[in-house]
C-alpha positions as CSV (number, residue, x, y, z in Angstrom):
1,M,0.4,-41.9,-3.2
2,T,3.2,-42.5,-5.1
3,R,6.8,-42.3,-3.9
4,T,7.1,-38.8,-5.4
5,Q,4.2,-37.5,-3.4
6,V,5.8,-39.2,-0.2
7,Q,9.1,-37.3,-1.3
8,I,7.5,-33.9,-1.4
9,L,5.2,-34.4,1.5
10,E,8.6,-35.1,4.1
11,R,10.5,-32.5,2.2
12,I,7.2,-30.1,2.9
13,I,6.8,-31.1,6.9
14,A,10.9,-31.1,7.5
15,A,10.3,-27.2,6.5
16,I,8.6,-26.0,8.9
17,P,11.9,-26.8,11.6
18,I,13.5,-24.7,9.7
19,M,10.9,-22.2,9.5
20,L,10.2,-21.7,13.2
21,G,13.9,-21.0,13.5
22,V,13.4,-18.3,11.3
23,V,10.8,-16.9,13.1
24,I,12.8,-17.5,16.3
25,C,15.9,-15.6,14.6
26,A,13.7,-12.4,13.2
27,F,12.1,-11.9,16.1
28,L,15.2,-11.9,18.1
29,F,17.4,-10.6,16.1
30,M,14.9,-7.3,15.5
31,R,14.9,-6.6,18.9
32,M,18.6,-6.2,19.4
33,I,18.6,-3.0,16.4
34,P,19.3,-0.1,19.3
35,G,16.0,1.6,18.5
36,D,12.9,1.6,20.2
37,P,9.8,1.6,18.3
38,V,6.7,3.2,20.3
39,D,9.6,5.7,21.0
40,I,10.1,6.3,17.0
41,M,6.0,7.1,16.9
42,M,5.6,8.7,19.5
43,G,8.9,11.0,18.8
44,E,6.7,12.1,15.8
45,A,4.1,13.1,17.1
46,G,4.7,14.7,20.1
47,G,2.8,16.4,22.9
48,V,2.6,12.7,24.5
49,T,2.4,11.8,28.0
50,L,4.8,8.4,30.0
51,E,1.7,7.0,30.6
52,E,0.2,7.1,27.0
53,I,4.2,5.6,25.8
54,E,3.1,2.8,28.9
55,S,0.0,1.9,27.5
56,L,1.1,1.7,23.9
57,R,3.8,-0.7,25.0
58,A,1.6,-2.7,27.3
59,E,-0.8,-3.3,23.8
60,F,1.9,-5.2,21.8
61,D,3.4,-7.1,24.7
62,L,6.5,-4.9,24.5
63,D,6.2,-4.2,29.0
64,K,7.0,-8.3,29.0
65,P,9.9,-10.5,28.8
66,I,11.3,-11.2,25.5
67,H,10.0,-14.9,26.5
68,V,6.6,-14.2,26.7
69,Q,6.7,-11.7,24.0
70,L,7.8,-14.4,21.6
71,T,5.6,-17.2,23.1
72,R,3.0,-15.7,23.0
73,Y,3.7,-14.1,18.6
74,L,4.3,-17.3,18.4
75,G,0.3,-18.6,19.7
76,R,-0.9,-15.7,17.5
77,L,0.7,-17.1,14.5
78,V,0.2,-20.2,14.8
79,R,-3.9,-19.0,14.6
80,G,-2.7,-17.1,11.6
81,D,-2.4,-14.1,13.4
82,M,0.9,-12.2,11.6
83,G,-0.1,-9.1,14.4
84,Y,-0.4,-5.7,14.3
85,S,1.6,-3.1,12.6
86,I,3.1,-0.6,15.0
87,Q,4.2,2.0,12.7
88,R,0.4,2.0,10.4
89,S,-2.0,1.0,13.1
90,R,-3.5,-2.1,11.1
91,P,-3.4,-5.9,10.6
92,V,-0.2,-7.0,9.2
93,R,-1.7,-9.1,7.0
94,E,-3.7,-6.3,5.5
95,I,0.3,-5.0,4.6
96,I,1.3,-7.4,3.3
97,F,-1.3,-9.1,1.1
98,E,-1.6,-4.9,-0.6
99,A,1.8,-4.9,-1.5
100,I,3.1,-8.3,-2.4
101,P,0.9,-8.5,-5.8
102,A,3.3,-5.6,-6.8
103,T,6.6,-7.8,-5.5
104,I,5.3,-10.6,-7.6
105,E,4.5,-9.3,-11.2
106,L,7.4,-7.2,-10.4
107,A,10.0,-10.9,-9.5
108,M,7.3,-12.7,-13.0
109,F,8.2,-10.5,-15.0
110,A,12.8,-9.7,-14.6
111,L,12.4,-13.7,-14.5
112,L,11.4,-13.6,-17.9
113,F,13.8,-11.1,-19.1
114,A,16.3,-12.9,-17.4
115,L,14.9,-16.1,-19.1
116,V,14.4,-15.3,-22.4
117,V,17.6,-12.9,-22.4
118,G,19.8,-15.5,-20.7
119,I,19.4,-19.0,-22.5
120,P,19.9,-17.9,-25.8
121,L,21.8,-16.0,-25.3
122,G,24.2,-18.6,-23.7
123,I,23.3,-21.1,-26.1
124,A,24.2,-19.4,-29.2
125,S,27.8,-18.5,-27.3
126,A,28.1,-22.2,-26.9
127,R,26.9,-22.9,-30.7
128,H,29.7,-20.1,-31.0
129,Q,32.4,-20.7,-28.8
130,N,35.6,-18.4,-29.4
131,S,34.1,-16.1,-31.4
132,V,32.6,-12.6,-32.0
133,I,29.2,-13.7,-31.3
134,D,30.8,-15.5,-28.1
135,R,32.7,-12.8,-27.0
136,V,30.2,-10.3,-27.4
137,G,27.7,-12.7,-25.5
138,M,30.5,-12.9,-22.8
139,T,31.0,-9.5,-22.1
140,A,27.2,-8.2,-21.3
141,S,26.9,-11.0,-19.2
142,F,29.8,-9.8,-17.4
143,L,28.4,-6.2,-17.3
144,G,25.6,-7.8,-16.4
145,I,26.9,-9.2,-12.9
146,S,29.1,-6.5,-12.1
147,M,26.4,-3.5,-12.3
148,P,24.6,-3.6,-9.1
149,A,20.9,-2.9,-9.1
150,F,21.1,0.6,-7.3
151,W,23.4,1.7,-10.1
152,L,21.7,0.3,-12.7
153,G,18.4,2.4,-11.5
154,I,19.2,5.1,-10.8
155,I,21.2,5.2,-15.0
156,G,18.1,4.3,-16.6
157,I,15.6,6.6,-15.1
158,I,18.3,9.7,-15.5
159,V,18.9,8.6,-19.4
160,F,15.5,6.4,-20.6
161,S,12.9,8.5,-17.9
162,L,14.9,11.8,-18.0
163,R,15.8,12.8,-21.1
164,L,14.5,10.5,-23.9
165,G,11.7,10.4,-21.4
166,W,10.6,7.0,-22.7
167,F,9.3,5.0,-19.6
168,P,8.0,6.8,-16.2
169,T,10.2,7.3,-13.5
170,S,8.6,5.4,-10.1
171,G,4.6,3.9,-9.9
172,R,3.1,1.1,-10.7
173,I,1.1,2.1,-13.2
174,T,-0.8,6.3,-13.7
175,Y,-3.3,7.4,-11.2
176,G,-6.4,6.9,-12.7
177,M,-6.0,4.3,-15.1
178,E,-6.2,1.5,-12.7
179,P,-7.9,-1.6,-14.0
180,A,-10.6,-3.6,-11.7
181,A,-8.6,-5.1,-9.6
182,V,-9.1,-9.3,-9.5
183,T,-5.6,-10.5,-9.0
184,G,-3.5,-7.5,-8.0
185,L,-1.3,-8.5,-10.4
186,L,-1.9,-4.3,-12.9
187,T,-1.3,-6.1,-16.1
188,L,-3.6,-9.4,-15.5
189,D,-5.5,-7.1,-14.5
190,A,-6.3,-4.9,-17.7
191,L,-5.7,-8.1,-19.9
192,I,-8.4,-9.2,-18.3
193,A,-10.7,-6.0,-18.8
194,G,-9.9,-6.1,-21.7
195,D,-8.4,-2.5,-21.2
196,I,-5.4,-2.4,-23.5
197,Q,-3.9,1.4,-21.9
198,A,-4.1,-0.1,-19.1
199,L,-1.4,-2.4,-20.5
200,K,0.6,-0.2,-22.2
201,D,0.7,2.0,-18.9
202,A,1.5,-1.0,-16.8
203,L,4.0,-2.3,-19.6
204,R,5.5,0.8,-19.4
205,H,5.7,1.2,-15.6
206,L,7.3,-2.3,-15.6
207,A,10.3,-1.9,-17.8
208,L,12.9,0.1,-16.4
209,P,12.2,-1.8,-13.0
210,T,11.9,-5.0,-14.6
211,I,15.6,-4.9,-16.1
212,T,16.9,-3.4,-13.4
213,L,16.1,-6.0,-11.3
214,G,16.5,-9.0,-13.7
215,A,20.3,-8.3,-15.6
216,G,21.6,-9.7,-13.2
217,V,20.0,-12.3,-13.0
218,A,20.1,-13.1,-17.1
219,A,23.9,-12.7,-17.1
220,I,24.2,-15.7,-14.3
221,V,21.7,-17.7,-16.3
222,A,23.7,-16.8,-19.7
223,R,26.8,-18.1,-18.5
224,V,25.3,-21.3,-17.0
225,T,23.7,-21.7,-19.3
226,R,27.1,-21.8,-21.6
227,S,29.0,-23.9,-19.6
228,S,26.6,-26.4,-19.6
229,M,25.9,-26.8,-23.0
230,L,29.6,-26.8,-24.1
231,E,30.2,-30.3,-21.9
232,A,26.6,-31.9,-23.3
233,L,27.1,-30.5,-27.4
234,K,30.8,-32.9,-26.7
235,T,28.8,-36.1,-25.1
236,D,28.9,-39.4,-27.3
237,Y,25.5,-38.9,-28.0
238,V,25.2,-35.4,-29.5
239,L,28.3,-36.9,-31.6
240,F,26.0,-40.1,-31.9
241,A,23.4,-37.6,-33.4
242,K,25.1,-36.1,-35.7
243,A,26.8,-38.4,-37.5
244,K,23.4,-40.0,-38.7
245,G,22.8,-36.3,-39.9
246,V,20.1,-35.1,-37.7
247,P,19.2,-31.3,-38.5
248,E,21.5,-29.2,-35.9
249,F,18.5,-26.8,-34.2
250,V,17.1,-30.7,-33.4
251,I,20.4,-31.6,-31.7
252,V,20.5,-27.8,-30.0
253,V,17.4,-28.5,-28.0
254,K,16.5,-31.5,-28.1
255,H,18.9,-33.8,-27.1
256,A,21.5,-31.4,-25.5
257,L,19.8,-28.0,-24.1
258,R,17.7,-30.4,-21.5
259,N,20.2,-32.5,-20.1
260,A,22.4,-28.6,-20.1
261,L,19.2,-26.7,-18.4
262,I,20.0,-29.2,-14.8
263,P,23.3,-26.7,-13.6
264,T,20.3,-23.4,-15.0
265,V,17.3,-25.0,-13.2
266,T,19.3,-24.6,-10.5
267,V,21.0,-21.6,-10.3
268,V,17.0,-20.4,-11.7
269,G,15.6,-21.6,-8.8
270,L,17.9,-19.7,-6.4
271,Q,17.5,-16.5,-8.1
272,V,13.6,-16.5,-8.2
273,G,13.9,-16.6,-4.2
274,T,16.5,-13.8,-4.5
275,L,13.9,-11.6,-6.6
276,L,10.9,-12.5,-4.6
277,G,13.1,-11.5,-1.6
278,G,16.6,-9.3,-2.7
279,N,14.4,-6.4,-4.2
280,M,14.4,-4.0,-1.1
281,I,16.9,-2.2,-2.8
282,V,14.7,-1.8,-6.5
283,E,11.8,-1.3,-5.2
284,T,12.8,1.2,-3.0
285,I,14.1,3.1,-6.2
286,F,11.7,2.6,-8.3
287,G,9.2,4.3,-5.7
288,W,7.8,0.1,-6.0
289,P,4.4,-0.7,-4.0
290,G,6.0,-3.6,-3.0
291,L,6.9,-6.1,0.2
292,G,9.9,-4.5,-0.1
293,R,9.6,-1.0,0.1
294,V,7.3,-1.9,2.5
295,V,9.8,-4.2,4.9
296,V,12.4,-1.1,4.2
297,D,9.7,1.4,5.7
298,A,9.6,-1.2,8.7
299,I,12.9,-1.9,9.6
300,F,13.8,2.3,9.9
301,A,10.6,2.1,12.1
302,R,11.6,-0.8,14.1
303,D,7.6,-2.2,12.7
304,Y,8.2,-5.5,14.7
305,P,5.7,-7.5,13.3
306,V,6.0,-6.1,9.5
307,V,9.6,-7.0,9.8
308,Q,8.6,-10.7,11.1
309,A,6.5,-11.8,8.5
310,A,8.2,-10.3,6.2
311,V,11.7,-12.6,6.3
312,M,8.9,-15.5,6.9
313,I,7.5,-15.0,3.7
314,Y,11.0,-14.9,2.4
315,A,12.6,-17.8,4.2
316,M,9.4,-19.4,3.1
317,T,9.4,-18.2,-0.7
318,F,13.0,-19.8,-0.9
319,V,11.9,-23.4,0.5
320,L,8.9,-23.5,-2.0
321,M,11.2,-22.8,-4.3
322,N,14.0,-25.4,-3.8
323,L,11.1,-27.8,-4.3
324,T,10.2,-26.2,-7.2
325,T,13.6,-26.9,-8.5
326,D,14.0,-30.1,-7.2
327,I,10.8,-31.7,-8.4
328,I,11.9,-30.5,-12.0
329,Y,14.7,-32.5,-11.7
330,T,13.7,-35.1,-11.7
331,Y,10.9,-34.3,-15.1
332,L,14.1,-33.2,-16.6
333,N,16.5,-36.7,-15.5
334,P,14.0,-39.0,-14.4
335,K,16.6,-41.3,-12.7
336,L,17.2,-38.8,-10.3
337,T,14.9,-39.0,-6.7
338,L,14.2,-36.6,-4.4
């Protein structure tokens, strides 16, 4: 194995205690929240006996001491068993696997939107420092950071859905237009099936959630890219390239941008974790059937197994994205090591 591969393996092994700590904290904190999941579920059913309530508690180990519950939960988790949903009466693994493709698809498009808008805007602002382009670009980025997602999403629905009728208000695709499920990503499945109408409809449903979720990230990327590009454009090697008569486009893209992207990669790596794990509000506003919406419903229902599994997946996402970010560092700057 190469040195880099060994370092990657060491980082993965070092992440195991972190993941264990996250799982234990999620387990304990969920049980500190006021409210009993069995009482909530039985209250909705009505006409239940005390024996039925105690039987359900025993089924989910809720009648056991907290340390016994934790030990049994960790034992099942090691075997790949995430538990059984109290609210939905289904294996948690099935619920997670059904919801996560929608979250991944939304996060991917939001990230793509952020990069396509943020990086060119940051480069343009740096190249034309203190000009009208710079002021307009930074004002737009300031607005993107300042506007909360719930407000931007509601405004988007009112203007572009209810008034103009350009985009749907909720959902992933119009009922009956779903392509054959292959990956769970509707846009990719539509491409695989060659269904252009389904692809167009899925993109229309994606438009508003993507912009709402990606606007803040695009603003952050733009500001970081501008700052790092300003420093890169003042370095000696860039000035030397200009003196040699190298075309400006080559100087910006080949010489300055590669070094300027290192801080941007850091921000993007952290934001990807946020896009995958912090999109609960956006998914709830747009009725997006992803993991964030599942978690919100599970929290209100005190559905411990679902929340614990989701928190574990979110933590894994951040760990993997941090590792991926470090690996990209070594490509952008070979002097850096993991």
